[in-house]
N, C-alpha and C positions, 0 to 999 in steps of 0.2 A: 622543451620548456622545463625549467627547474622549479619544482614545487617545494624545495627544502624549507623555504620560509614558513610554509603551512605547518610542517612538522615542528619547527621551532616554536610556533604559536600554540598548536594543538596538543603536543606531547605533555607540557606541564599541566594543561587543563584536564585532558581526558585520560592520560595514563594512570593517575591515582584512582580513577573509577575502576580500572581493570584490576587493580591490586587491592581494592577495598576489602575483599573477603578472600580467604585462601583455604584450601583443603589439601592436606598432604597426600591424601589418597587420590585426588583428582587434580592434576596440574592445570586443567582448563577451567576449573570452577570459577576463579576470579574473572577470567575473560567472559565466561557465560553470563555471570551477573552483570559485568560491565556492558556487554552488548545488550542485555535486557534493559538496563537503565538508559542507555543511549537510544534504543528503540522507543522506550516509553516517552522520553523527552521529545524526540522527533515527532512521534504520533501526537503528542500534546500540541506541539508547535503547528502542525498541519491542521489539527482540529480547531485551534484558536483562529488560524487564518481562514478556515471555512466559515466559522461563526461570524467573524468580523466582515468578511468580503462578499459573502453570498447571502442574499435575501432568502431565507429558508422557507418562508410562507409562499413567496413567488415561485420558488423552485418546486415546492410540493404541488402548487396549482398547475404549473406547466406539466408536471409528470402525470397528473390526473387527466389533463387535456389530451396528452399524447396517448394514454391508455384508451381513452374514449374514442379517439380517432382510429386507432388500430383495431379496436373492437368493431367499429362501424365499417371499416375497410374490409375486415374479414367477413362480416355479414353480407356486404354487397357482393363480394367475390363468390361466396357460397350460393347466394340467390341467383346469380347469373343475369340479373336484371341490368340491361344496358343503361337505363336511366339512373339507377343507383350508382353504377360505376362512374358515369359521367359526373354526377354530383360529387363523388368522392375525389375524382381527379381535379375538380375545381377547388376543393378544400385542401388539396395537397400543397399549394403554395403557403397557405396558413400553417399547415403542419411543418413545412420546411423552416418557416420563421421561428416557430416554437422550438424546433430542434437546434437552430442556430443560437437562440437565446440561452437554451440550457447548456450548450457546449461552452459558450462564452462565460457563463457563470461558473462552470466547473473548472475552467482554465485560470480564472483570476487567482485562486489560492496557489495553484501550481506554479504560476509565474513568480510569485513572491517567495515560495519555499524552495524552489528547485536549486538555486545556486548554493545556499547554505547546506542543503542535504548532499549535493554532489561533493562539496568540500569534505564533509564528514565521512562520506563513503570512500573517498580517495584516501583519507587518513586511515580508516579501518582496514582497507585492502592492503595497505603498506605496513601496517603495524604487526610486528612479529608476535606479539602477545595474542592477537586476534586471528591472524590469517593461518595459523597452524592449528587452531581449535577445531575440534569435531565433537559431536555428541551422539551417542548411541540412542536409537529410537526403538521402542518396543515394536514387535511385529505388527500388532493391531494398529497402532498409531502410524506406522510406516505406510500402510496401505490406505487407511482412512484419510490421512492428510495428503494423499496422492503424491507422495515423495518420489515414487518411480517415474512419474511424468516429469517432475522437476529435474530429476537426474538425467533424463533424456536430453534436456537442454543445457544443463549445467553439470559438466563432468567433474567428478570428484578428484581430489589430489591423490597422488600415489600414497599407499599405506593407510588410507582411510577405509574402515570397514564398509561393506555394502549397505548395511542397515544403519547408516549414520548420516547426519547432516553436518555441513561445515558452518562457518560463521554466517554466511549469507542466508542459508536456510533457516538458521536459528533467528537471525534478525527478522526475516519475513514473518515467521510464526509469532514472535514477540510483538512486532509492529502491528500486525493484523489484530491480535487480541487486545492490545492496549488501545488501538484506534477505536474499537467497538466500545470499550469501557469509557474512554474520554468522551465519545459522542453521546453516550447515555448520560454521563454525569453533567455534561454541558448542555444537554437538551437539544441536540441537533437531530433533525428528522432524516429518515432515509438511511441508506447504507453508506459505509465509507467509500470515498471516491478514490 
């Protein structure tokens, strides 16, 4: 499948973001800022979708119900009382419907945002200004952010230092941080989905 039309559309829009700022000492600086801006915009888009498509009060209520059920289930298991266990098994169908409703609510924003995000990711992965970028991480941050675990799943390109992340790792860090900020600013409850 030929996706060159996407490049023709996205290059004039997104390439200027990558060259917005430059630093002669760091050839990747513009790409780093560009990926940060793209991550912030995508995180904002996802947060708005969550705010508009998910009933936050209902979601919070369902989460409390689930925690209560799980607490009761653990208490019944610890007690070893067959009657308490039977009661909890009867309530399990109610618990399953709560889980189903929570999953459906969390999937609504994902359905709306998935295609545009995949298009942007396709463009980012194929853009030479981004896909050659890497960023050195201080030793402390390298381990605190669990980057060695990330590297076990996502292998680095040749020539990239061990204590560095490439564009995808940088995107994930920026996206996670901006998602938390947008959720706080827009008054969404809970953690990012």
